[in-house]
C-alpha positions in Angstrom: -65.8 0.5 182.2 -64.9 -0.7 185.7 -65.4 -4.3 186.5 -67.0 -5.0 189.9 -68.6 -7.9 191.8 -71.8 -8.3 193.7 -72.1 -11.3 196.1 -75.6 -12.5 196.8 -76.5 -13.9 200.2 -76.5 -17.5 198.9 -73.0 -17.2 197.4 -73.9 -16.4 193.8 -71.6 -13.9 192.2 -72.7 -11.2 189.7 -70.1 -9.5 187.7 -71.0 -6.0 186.4 -69.5 -3.1 184.7 -70.2 0.6 185.5 -69.4 3.8 183.7 -70.6 7.3 183.4 -72.0 9.9 185.8 -75.5 10.8 186.9 -78.5 8.8 188.0 -77.9 5.1 188.1 -79.5 3.1 185.2 -79.2 -0.7 185.2 -79.7 -2.6 181.9 -79.9 -6.4 181.9 -79.2 -8.3 178.8 -80.9 -11.3 177.1 -80.1 -15.0 177.4 -76.9 -16.4 175.8 -75.4 -12.9 175.5 -73.6 -10.6 178.1 -73.4 -7.1 179.3 -71.8 -6.3 175.9 -75.3 -6.3 174.3 -75.6 -2.7 175.6 -72.0 -1.6 174.8 -73.2 0.5 171.8 -75.2 2.6 174.2 -72.3 3.6 176.4 -71.0 6.6 174.3 -74.5 7.9 174.0 -75.6 7.5 177.7 -72.4 7.7 179.7 -72.6 11.5 180.1 -76.2 11.4 181.4 -76.3 8.2 183.5 -74.2 6.0 185.7 -74.7 2.9 183.6 -74.7 -0.4 185.4 -74.4 -3.4 183.1 -74.4 -6.8 184.8 -73.8 -10.2 183.4 -76.7 -12.5 184.3 -75.8 -15.7 186.2 -74.3 -18.3 183.7 -73.2 -15.4 181.4 -70.0 -13.5 181.0 -68.0 -13.4 184.2 -70.9 -14.2 186.6 -71.8 -17.3 188.6 -71.9 -20.7 186.8 -71.9 -23.3 189.6 -74.4 -26.1 188.9 -75.5 -26.3 192.6 -77.7 -23.2 192.3 -81.4 -23.5 191.2 -81.5 -21.2 188.1 -85.2 -20.9 188.1 -86.8 -17.7 187.0 -88.0 -17.0 190.6 -84.4 -17.4 191.9 -83.0 -15.2 189.1 -85.7 -12.6 190.0 -84.6 -12.7 193.6 -80.9 -12.4 192.8 -81.3 -9.6 190.2 -83.7 -7.6 192.4 -81.2 -7.7 195.3 -78.5 -6.7 192.8 -80.4 -3.7 191.5 -81.2 -2.5 195.0 -77.6 -2.9 196.2 -76.0 -1.2 193.2 -78.7 1.4 192.1 -80.8 2.1 195.2 -84.2 1.3 196.6 -86.2 2.6 193.7 -83.8 2.2 190.7 -84.1 3.0 187.0 -84.0 -0.4 185.4 -84.4 -1.9 182.0 -84.0 -5.3 180.4 -84.2 -7.2 177.1 -85.3 -10.7 176.4 -84.7 -12.9 179.4 -83.4 -9.9 181.3 -86.7 -8.1 180.8 -88.7 -11.2 181.9 -86.6 -11.6 185.1 -87.1 -7.9 185.9 -90.8 -8.1 185.3 -91.1 -11.2 187.5 -89.2 -9.3 190.3 -91.6 -6.4 190.0 -94.9 -8.3 189.9 -93.8 -10.4 192.9 -92.9 -7.3 194.9 -89.2 -7.9 195.2 -88.3 -4.8 193.2 -90.0 -1.4 193.2 -88.3 0.6 190.4 -89.0 4.2 189.8 -89.1 3.5 186.1 -89.1 0.2 184.2 -88.0 -0.2 180.6 -89.0 -3.5 178.8 -87.3 -4.1 175.5 -88.5 -7.0 173.3 -89.4 -10.1 175.2 -92.2 -12.6 175.5 -94.2 -10.7 178.1 -97.4 -12.8 178.7 -97.4 -14.6 175.3 -96.1 -18.1 174.4 -92.8 -17.9 172.4 -93.4 -18.2 168.7 -89.9 -19.5 168.1 -86.6 -20.0 170.0 -83.8 -17.6 169.4 -81.3 -20.3 170.4 -82.5 -22.7 167.7 -82.9 -26.5 167.8 -79.2 -27.3 168.4 -78.7 -25.9 171.9 -82.1 -26.9 173.1 -81.6 -30.5 171.8 -78.3 -31.0 173.6 -79.3 -29.3 176.9 -80.7 -32.5 178.5 -77.4 -34.3 177.6 -75.4 -31.8 179.6 -77.0 -33.1 182.8 -75.5 -36.5 182.2 -72.0 -37.3 183.6 -69.5 -37.7 180.8 -71.6 -35.9 178.2 -71.5 -32.4 179.7 -68.3 -31.4 177.9 -69.5 -32.8 174.7 -72.7 -30.9 175.0 -70.8 -27.7 175.7 -68.8 -28.0 172.5 -71.9 -28.8 170.5 -73.7 -25.7 171.8 -70.7 -23.5 170.7 -70.7 -25.1 167.3 -74.5 -24.5 166.9 -74.3 -20.9 168.1 -71.6 -19.5 165.9 -70.6 -15.8 165.7 -72.3 -15.6 162.3 -75.6 -16.1 164.1 -75.3 -12.6 165.5 -75.8 -11.1 162.1 -79.2 -12.8 161.9 -80.3 -11.1 165.1 -80.0 -7.6 163.5 -82.2 -6.0 161.0 -79.4 -3.9 159.6 -76.7 -6.5 159.3 -74.3 -4.9 161.9 -71.1 -6.9 161.7 -70.2 -6.1 165.3 -72.9 -8.6 166.3 -70.5 -11.4 165.4 -68.1 -10.2 168.1 -71.0 -10.1 170.6 -71.9 -13.7 170.1 -68.2 -14.7 169.9 -67.6 -13.2 173.3 -70.7 -14.8 174.8 -69.6 -18.3 173.8 -65.8 -17.9 174.3 -65.8 -19.9 177.6 -68.4 -22.5 176.7 -66.3 -25.3 175.0 -65.1 -27.8 177.6 -66.7 -26.1 180.6 -68.6 -28.9 182.2 -69.9 -26.8 185.1 -71.3 -24.3 182.7 -72.9 -27.0 180.6 -74.6 -28.6 183.6 -75.8 -25.2 184.8 -77.2 -24.2 181.4 -79.0 -27.6 181.2 -80.7 -26.7 184.5 -81.6 -23.2 183.3 -83.1 -24.4 180.1 -85.1 -27.2 181.7 -86.6 -24.9 184.3 -87.2 -21.8 182.3 -90.9 -21.2 181.6 -91.7 -22.5 178.2 -95.4 -21.5 177.9 -97.4 -18.3 178.1 -97.1 -16.6 181.5 -100.8 -15.6 181.5 -100.6 -14.6 185.2 -99.0 -11.4 184.0 -102.3 -10.3 182.5 -103.7 -10.0 186.0 -100.5 -8.4 187.3 -100.2 -5.6 184.7 -102.9 -3.4 186.2 -101.1 -3.4 189.6 -97.8 -2.0 188.2 -97.4 1.4 189.8 -94.2 2.6 188.2 -93.8 4.2 184.8 -93.2 1.5 182.2 -91.6 2.1 178.8 -92.2 -0.7 176.2 -89.3 0.0 173.8 -89.9 -2.3 170.8 -88.3 -3.3 167.5 -90.5 -3.4 164.4 -88.5 -6.3 162.8 -88.0 -8.7 165.7 -89.3 -12.0 164.5 -89.1 -13.5 168.0 -91.2 -10.9 169.8 -94.1 -9.5 167.7 -95.4 -6.0 168.4 -98.8 -7.4 169.2 -97.7 -8.5 172.7 -96.4 -5.0 173.5 -99.6 -3.4 172.3 -101.7 -5.8 174.6 -99.5 -5.0 177.6 -99.7 -1.2 176.9 -103.5 -1.4 177.1 -103.3 -3.1 180.5 -100.5 -1.3 182.3 -101.8 1.9 183.9 -98.8 4.2 183.1 -97.3 2.5 180.0 -95.7 4.1 177.0 -95.0 2.2 173.8 -92.3 3.3 171.5 -91.3 1.4 168.3 -87.9 1.9 166.6 -88.1 1.4 162.8 -85.7 -0.9 161.0 -84.6 -2.7 164.2 -84.4 -6.4 165.0 -83.7 -8.5 168.1 -80.4 -6.7 168.8 -82.1 -3.4 169.0 -79.1 -1.6 170.6 -76.9 -2.8 167.7 -79.4 -1.7 165.0 -80.1 1.8 166.4 -78.0 2.7 169.4 -78.8 6.4 168.9 -82.6 5.7 168.9 -82.4 3.5 172.0 -80.4 6.0 173.9 -82.7 8.8 172.9 -85.8 6.9 174.1 -84.1 5.9 177.4 -83.0 9.5 178.0 -86.4 10.9 177.3 -88.2 8.3 179.6 -85.7 8.1 182.4 -84.8 11.7 182.4 
């Protein structure tokens, strides 16, 4: 995969990988991971699509400077501009977890008009039932904003979010998930800038139910695929079923025997559904 950079108008830098030929399909990963979350799909989709896999700000090789706001509205603005620049005015886009929430916010606020939108497991309009990052990272996040404690907080987060945690995010115990988490946290320890920026992200990320989405769903005018896992303990199927009933042109597909890391549990199934929906 080729590594490229997108520079936003405010100076934020988005690193992304691209590979394959065909219509452009941008997939945005979840929080605390990286573009590698979708690496298992490359061999199944690279001959059908030009895959564009960005690292969200604060992730992978992308921007981590603490001067930026890192609110969901800012993230929606940046990623909407990124999608338009790299994939066209009406792109094929998909996201998982935080990536899906950012895309959804960009669409409902009119900043992005995708031809088709794929939403993999995320909170949607519901309050989170539990945090995937656990108590440790959330507990030390406020400390990272304090001078002198930022490096300590960064090391604490890496200790709390060990590679073995990746195995718990799959339903089928895929050992490759350990390397996914290991890569995602490789540059965390001792990185004071990253610690302060992550503190800002976690303090400003919406913590409750985003009920305004319930009013926005009927206005979505692009095709929407809700591609869900049946064994994701963080994002129950009920939320996807409620959204499907409110979004005019929505399709719900559920992959059996898959957990939070849906692309690691069933890459063939995910690729099959993406191909069928995005053409």
